[in-house]
C-alpha positions as CSV (number, residue, x, y, z in Angstrom):
1,X,-53.2,-106.2,-67.1
2,X,-53.4,-102.4,-64.8
3,X,-56.6,-104.3,-62.4
4,X,-54.6,-106.8,-62.3
5,X,-51.8,-105.0,-59.9
6,X,-53.7,-102.0,-59.4
7,X,-57.0,-104.0,-57.1
8,X,-54.0,-105.4,-54.7
9,X,-51.4,-102.6,-54.1
10,X,-54.8,-101.0,-53.7
11,X,-55.8,-103.5,-50.8
12,X,-52.1,-103.4,-49.0
13,X,-52.6,-99.9,-49.3
14,X,-55.8,-99.6,-47.5
15,X,-54.2,-101.8,-44.9
16,X,-51.7,-100.3,-44.2
17,X,-53.4,-96.9,-44.0
18,X,-55.6,-98.7,-41.6
19,X,-52.3,-100.3,-39.9
20,X,-50.5,-96.6,-39.8
21,X,-54.2,-94.6,-38.4
22,X,-53.5,-97.6,-35.1
23,X,-50.1,-96.4,-34.8
24,X,-51.0,-93.6,-35.0
25,X,-53.8,-93.1,-32.1
26,X,-52.0,-96.0,-29.6
27,X,-49.0,-93.1,-29.7
28,X,-51.0,-90.3,-28.4
29,X,-53.0,-91.8,-25.9
30,X,-53.7,-93.2,-23.5
31,X,-51.5,-90.5,-21.8
32,X,-50.5,-92.2,-19.1
33,X,-49.9,-96.7,-18.6
34,X,-49.1,-98.9,-15.6
35,X,-45.4,-98.6,-15.2
36,X,-45.2,-102.5,-16.4
37,X,-46.4,-101.5,-19.9
38,X,-44.3,-99.8,-22.7
39,X,-45.7,-97.4,-25.1
40,X,-44.7,-99.5,-28.1
41,X,-45.7,-102.7,-26.1
42,X,-49.3,-101.2,-26.1
43,X,-48.0,-99.9,-30.0
44,X,-47.0,-103.8,-31.5
45,X,-49.8,-105.3,-29.6
46,X,-52.8,-102.4,-31.1
47,X,-51.0,-103.1,-34.7
48,X,-51.7,-106.7,-34.6
49,X,-55.1,-106.8,-32.6
50,X,-56.4,-104.2,-36.3
51,X,-54.3,-106.2,-39.1
52,X,-57.3,-109.0,-38.9
53,X,-60.7,-106.4,-38.9
54,X,-58.4,-104.1,-41.7
55,X,-57.8,-107.0,-44.5
56,X,-61.4,-108.4,-43.7
57,X,-62.5,-104.7,-44.2
58,X,-59.8,-104.1,-47.4
59,X,-61.1,-108.2,-49.5
60,X,-64.4,-106.5,-48.7
61,X,-64.6,-103.6,-50.1
62,X,-62.6,-104.3,-53.2
63,X,-62.8,-108.1,-53.9
64,X,-61.3,-109.8,-57.1
65,X,-62.6,-111.0,-60.1
66,X,-66.1,-109.7,-58.9
67,X,-65.9,-107.0,-60.9
68,X,-69.8,-105.6,-62.8
69,X,-69.3,-105.9,-67.2
70,X,-69.3,-102.6,-68.3
């Protein structure tokens, strides 16, 4: 039962960490934006675009049910 809970939890934590890093990156960079683009809007868009690659990475690194025999 432990693996059944830890596998999805690990994936969620990895995806959340990647999203947090993307959000933090776009909080600091770029320093100046055009007037028509709010900083928060850039952060939200960056996180939205980072979700599919983050999920793909998490599911590629730890496939459920495909463990090697011990």
